[in-house]
C-alpha positions in Angstrom: 17.0 -30.6 -45.0 15.2 -31.1 -41.1 15.1 -27.0 -39.8 14.2 -26.8 -36.5 12.7 -24.1 -34.2 13.2 -23.8 -31.0 10.0 -21.3 -28.3 10.4 -20.7 -25.3 7.1 -20.5 -23.9 6.9 -18.6 -20.1 4.0 -20.1 -18.0 3.7 -17.5 -16.0 2.7 -18.2 -11.8 -1.0 -17.9 -11.1 -1.2 -16.1 -7.7 -3.4 -18.0 -4.4 -5.2 -15.4 -2.8 -5.9 -15.1 0.9 -7.2 -12.1 3.4 -4.0 -11.2 5.2 -5.5 -8.8 7.0 -8.9 -6.6 8.6 -9.0 -3.8 11.1 -11.8 -4.7 11.9 -14.4 -7.6 11.1 -17.1 -5.6 13.0 -18.4 -2.0 13.0 -20.9 0.5 13.9 -22.7 1.6 11.0 -21.2 5.5 9.1 -17.8 3.1 10.4 -15.3 2.6 8.1 -12.4 -1.0 8.5 -9.6 -1.6 6.2 -9.5 -5.5 4.5 -5.4 -5.6 3.1 -4.9 -8.9 0.6 -1.9 -11.3 0.4 -1.4 -13.2 -2.6 1.3 -16.6 -3.0 3.6 -18.0 -4.2 5.0 -15.0 -5.5 1.7 -12.5 -5.0 -0.5 -10.4 -6.9 0.3 -7.0 -8.4 -2.9 -5.7 -7.9 -6.8 -7.0 -6.4 -10.0 -6.5 -7.2 -12.7 -6.1 -4.4 -15.9 -7.1 -4.7 -18.9 -5.4 -4.1 -17.9 -2.6 -5.9 -15.3 -3.8 -8.2 -12.2 -1.5 -6.2 -9.1 -2.1 -8.3 -5.9 -1.3 -5.4 -3.3 -3.4 -2.6 -5.7 -2.0 0.3 -9.5 -1.5 0.4 -10.8 1.0 3.0 -14.3 -0.1 3.1 -17.4 1.8 4.9 -20.2 -0.8 4.3 -24.2 0.2 5.3 -25.0 -3.7 6.0 -23.5 -7.1 6.5 -21.4 -7.5 3.8 -19.4 -10.1 2.5 -16.2 -8.7 0.8 -14.3 -11.5 -2.3 -11.5 -10.3 -3.4 -8.9 -12.0 -6.4 -5.4 -11.3 -7.7 -4.0 -10.0 -11.0 0.0 -11.0 -11.4 1.9 -8.4 -13.0 2.6 -10.9 -16.1 -2.2 -10.8 -16.7 -2.5 -14.4 -14.1 -6.0 -13.7 -12.6 -5.8 -16.2 -9.3 -7.5 -19.2 -9.6 -9.3 -19.2 -6.4 -11.3 -15.8 -4.7 -11.4 -15.3 -0.7 -13.5 -13.2 0.9 -14.4 -11.8 4.4 -17.7 -10.5 6.1 -18.2 -7.1 7.7 -21.1 -7.3 9.9 -22.7 -3.5 10.7 -24.1 -2.9 14.0 -26.3 0.2 14.4 -25.6 2.9 15.4 -28.1 4.9 18.1 -29.6 8.2 17.9 -30.4 9.6 21.1 -33.6 11.6 22.4 -35.1 13.0 25.5 -38.3 10.6 26.7 -38.8 12.5 29.5 -37.5 15.8 31.9 -39.5 16.2 35.7 -39.1 19.6 35.2 -36.9 22.0 33.4 -37.4 24.7 35.5 -36.6 24.1 39.3 -35.6 25.9 42.2 -32.2 26.9 42.9 -31.2 23.5 45.2 -33.4 20.8 44.1 -33.0 18.6 40.7 -35.2 17.2 38.3 -34.4 13.9 36.7 -33.4 13.6 32.9 -33.7 10.1 31.5 -33.2 9.5 28.1 -34.1 7.1 25.1 -32.7 5.8 21.9 -33.5 4.7 18.1 -33.5 2.0 16.5 -32.6 -0.2 19.5 -31.6 1.8 21.9 -28.4 2.3 23.6 -27.7 0.5 26.7 -25.7 3.1 28.3 -25.6 6.7 28.1 -23.3 10.1 29.1 -24.5 12.7 30.0 -22.1 16.2 30.1 -21.3 18.2 31.9 -20.5 15.6 35.1 -18.8 12.6 32.6 -22.1 10.5 34.0 -23.3 7.2 33.3 -26.3 5.3 33.9 -30.1 5.3 31.5 -31.2 8.1 33.6 -30.1 11.4 35.9 -31.0 13.6 38.9 -29.1 16.4 38.7 -29.3 19.8 40.9 -27.2 22.2 39.4 -26.5 25.5 40.7 -27.6 27.8 37.5 -28.3 27.4 34.7 -27.3 24.5 32.6 -27.7 23.0 29.0 -26.6 19.3 29.4 -25.9 17.0 26.7 -25.9 13.2 26.2 -24.9 10.5 24.2 -25.7 6.7 24.0 -23.7 3.8 23.2 -25.0 0.0 22.2 -24.3 -2.7 24.4 -21.8 -3.7 21.0 -20.3 -0.2 22.1 -21.3 1.5 19.2 -21.0 5.6 20.2 -24.5 7.7 19.0 -24.1 9.3 15.9 -25.7 12.6 17.6 -25.8 14.0 21.3 -29.2 16.0 22.0 -28.9 19.1 24.7 -31.8 19.7 27.0 -31.6 22.8 29.4 -32.6 22.9 32.8 -33.3 26.4 34.7 -32.5 27.4 38.1 -34.1 30.1 39.5 -33.4 31.3 42.6 -35.7 30.5 45.7 -36.8 33.8 47.4 -35.7 33.8 51.2 -37.7 35.9 53.8 
């Protein structure tokens, strides 16, 4: 007697992974970006992002230095993608602002003083002084009363300083005779 056994073998599709989008491939230090993968032909149900061994379908990352991320995908049937996809995130340094000099922190009414900021590690290309929303690299101010100025810096690539610095200018009344 000839017995025939029939078996059905299911061949599951292996996903091919790619990066659908990166919200911002260039960020400032202390910033974050979102990496969103996609897979074809039928897609993966979950993705793994390295470094970090993060598992999900979308990833918010906050690298502290330039980092290349690698994505793999796994289908609902457990098939791991035959390829991996990579995306590079560039991290620009955020300047730290300080006061380089103040020509005179105490002035008489009607006089002016110059506030000059500086920034480290690589510096800011422009600074903003408040009150007044003045922008530049050095500020001549003539307050009419004691005023505390706040300064922030912005690098050439648009990274705003993580800190602000303040300087109070004291205004003494000029006597009248």
